[in-house]
C-alpha positions in Angstrom: 228.3 182.1 219.9 231.1 182.6 218.4 234.4 182.5 221.1 235.3 185.6 219.3 232.2 188.2 219.0 231.7 186.7 222.6 235.1 188.7 223.2 234.0 191.7 222.1 230.9 191.9 223.7 232.7 191.3 226.9 235.0 194.3 226.3 232.3 196.7 225.5 230.4 195.2 229.9 233.6 196.1 231.5 233.8 199.5 229.7 230.3 200.1 231.1 231.5 199.0 234.6 234.9 201.6 234.2 232.0 204.1 233.2 230.1 203.1 236.6 233.9 202.8 238.6 234.4 206.6 237.4 230.9 207.6 238.1 231.9 206.4 242.2 227.7 205.9 242.3 227.1 204.9 245.9 224.0 202.2 245.3 224.6 200.4 248.2 227.6 199.4 250.8 230.0 197.6 248.3 228.8 198.3 245.6 232.2 200.6 244.4 234.0 197.2 245.3 232.0 194.7 243.2 232.3 196.8 240.7 236.2 196.6 240.1 236.0 192.3 241.2 233.6 192.0 238.5 235.4 194.4 235.6 239.4 192.6 237.2 237.1 188.9 236.6 236.0 189.8 233.1 239.1 191.3 232.1 240.1 188.1 232.7 237.4 185.3 231.2 238.5 187.9 227.7 242.1 187.4 228.0 240.7 184.0 228.3 239.0 183.9 225.3 241.5 185.6 223.0 243.9 183.3 223.8 242.0 180.2 223.1 242.0 179.2 226.2 238.2 177.8 226.9 236.1 175.6 225.3 232.9 175.5 223.4 231.0 174.1 226.6 232.4 177.7 228.5 231.6 179.9 226.3 228.1 178.9 226.5 229.1 179.9 230.7 230.6 183.0 229.4 227.2 183.9 227.2 225.1 182.7 229.6 226.8 185.5 232.5 227.5 188.2 230.2 223.4 188.6 229.2 223.6 188.2 233.3 225.5 191.4 233.8 224.1 193.3 230.5 220.9 193.1 232.5 222.2 194.3 236.1 223.9 196.8 234.0 221.3 198.5 232.1 219.7 197.8 236.2 222.7 200.6 237.8 222.0 202.2 234.9 218.3 203.2 235.1 219.1 203.3 239.3 222.1 205.6 238.6 219.3 207.5 236.9 216.8 207.8 239.1 219.9 208.9 241.6 220.3 211.9 239.9 217.3 213.6 239.9 216.5 217.3 241.5 216.7 216.3 245.3 212.6 217.1 245.8 211.7 214.4 243.8 213.6 211.8 246.0 212.1 210.1 249.2 215.9 208.1 250.1 213.1 206.2 252.7 211.1 205.4 250.0 210.3 201.3 250.4 210.2 200.9 246.3 213.6 202.2 246.5 215.2 200.9 249.4 214.1 197.8 247.9 215.1 198.1 244.5 218.7 199.0 246.1 218.3 195.3 248.4 217.8 193.8 244.8 220.9 195.3 242.9 222.8 193.7 245.7 221.9 190.5 245.9 222.0 190.8 242.3 225.7 191.8 241.8 227.2 189.0 244.4 225.0 187.0 242.4 227.6 187.5 239.9 229.7 187.0 241.6 230.3 183.9 243.2 228.8 182.9 240.2 232.0 184.2 238.4 233.8 182.5 241.4 231.9 179.1 240.9 232.9 179.4 237.0 236.5 179.5 237.8 236.7 177.3 240.6 235.2 174.8 238.1 238.0 176.0 235.1 240.6 175.2 238.4 239.5 172.0 239.1 238.9 169.6 236.0 241.9 171.0 233.3 241.9 170.6 230.0 245.4 170.3 227.8 245.6 172.6 225.4 246.1 169.7 222.3 249.6 168.9 221.4 250.0 168.9 218.1 249.2 172.2 215.3 246.8 173.1 214.1 246.6 172.2 210.5 245.4 174.0 207.0 242.3 175.2 206.8 240.4 173.0 204.3 237.1 173.2 202.8 235.0 170.8 204.5 237.1 172.4 208.5 235.6 176.1 208.1 234.5 178.6 210.3 231.9 179.7 208.4 230.3 178.9 205.3 231.3 180.4 202.0 227.7 181.3 201.5 226.7 182.6 204.2 230.2 185.0 204.5 229.1 189.0 204.2 230.8 191.3 203.1 234.1 190.5 202.8 233.9 191.1 198.7 236.2 194.6 199.0 238.5 193.7 201.6 238.7 190.2 199.6 240.2 192.2 196.1 242.7 194.7 197.9 244.4 191.1 200.3 244.5 189.7 196.3 245.5 192.9 194.9 248.6 193.1 197.2 249.7 189.0 196.8 249.3 189.5 193.0 252.5 190.4 191.8 252.5 192.6 188.2 255.0 191.1 185.5 258.4 191.7 185.6 258.2 193.2 189.1 260.7 192.4 191.2 259.9 189.2 193.9 260.6 191.2 197.8 259.4 189.9 200.7 255.7 191.4 201.6 254.3 191.4 204.9 250.0 191.5 204.8 248.5 192.4 208.4 244.7 192.0 208.9 243.6 194.3 211.5 240.4 195.1 213.3 238.4 194.4 216.4 237.8 190.8 217.8 235.0 189.6 216.0 235.2 191.1 212.8 235.5 188.2 210.7 239.7 189.3 210.3 240.9 185.2 210.5 237.6 184.8 208.7 238.6 186.8 205.5 242.9 185.2 205.7 241.3 181.8 205.7 239.4 182.9 202.2 242.6 184.6 200.8 244.7 181.4 201.8 242.1 179.3 200.0 242.0 181.1 197.0 243.3 180.6 192.9 246.4 183.7 193.7 246.5 181.8 197.1 247.3 178.4 196.3 249.6 179.8 193.4 252.3 180.7 196.6 254.7 177.5 195.5 255.9 177.1 199.9 252.8 178.0 202.2 252.1 177.7 205.7 248.8 178.4 207.7 249.7 178.6 211.9 247.8 180.3 214.8 250.0 182.7 217.2 248.4 182.1 220.0 250.3 181.7 223.1 253.1 180.0 221.3 256.6 180.7 222.1 258.9 182.5 218.7 260.0 179.4 218.6 258.3 177.2 218.5 255.7 179.5 216.2 258.4 179.4 214.1 259.4 175.7 213.7 256.0 174.9 213.1 256.2 177.0 209.5 259.5 175.1 209.1 257.8 171.9 209.5 254.8 173.3 206.6 256.9 174.6 203.8 260.3 172.2 204.3 260.1 168.9 202.7 261.4 166.8 204.4 260.8 168.6 207.6 264.2 170.0 208.9 265.8 169.5 212.3 265.3 172.1 214.1 266.7 173.8 217.4 265.0 176.0 220.2 266.8 179.3 218.7 263.6 181.6 217.8 267.4 183.6 215.9 268.9 180.8 213.9 265.5 179.7 213.1 264.6 182.7 211.5 267.1 182.5 209.2 266.1 178.8 208.6 263.3 179.7 207.6 264.8 182.7 205.3 267.7 181.2 203.6 265.3 177.7 203.0 262.5 180.3 201.1 264.9 182.8 199.4 264.1 182.3 195.6 261.0 180.2 196.2 257.3 182.0 195.9 
């Protein structure tokens, strides 16, 4: 599963867990505590995925955990619906009812343990983040093959219209934002725009990923890509902004 889609999937699970926490269900002794623990852990995992602090094998592991979590939540919702039955239809000492609660408690504890183990593995075997800058995308290193893209024609047309300049139109700085939930394909759309014929008409352009970069590192990387030869830069974000603006003045 793509990291963006996994992030969206986990956020949906967190929302469902939040509903369970709000309802104050008491399906077993430590149920509320376990739900809050899982919510916090999943929120941290989502943050790590969104900040690209995970590798492919970790994404696979988290995907498996998320699927287990979804199954468990479905069981909880089913048990919760049973709890809301009329009192005369409930047998609190039913053997099946007690077994079901015990199984649910065991599954929640098992999920807690797996999340803790995944976190401990990350701490034991840290993976250094790549120090080299992200390179501009190329047709041979695409996120998704062009022939597999679906439903981008309309937004692509709108973005191209924003980039295109009418004859005689005064040139001015323009900011175009692509917004939306995780997993909707914003980066893919930006990459298509970058590789388009209109995108290639720009004299100076750069492809950077903000991620966890500080403003100074981000501006330095943009300057490195657009400036020939690469300039001697400092660590002052304000001065870097001025240098970049001055260099790009009157350039398209």
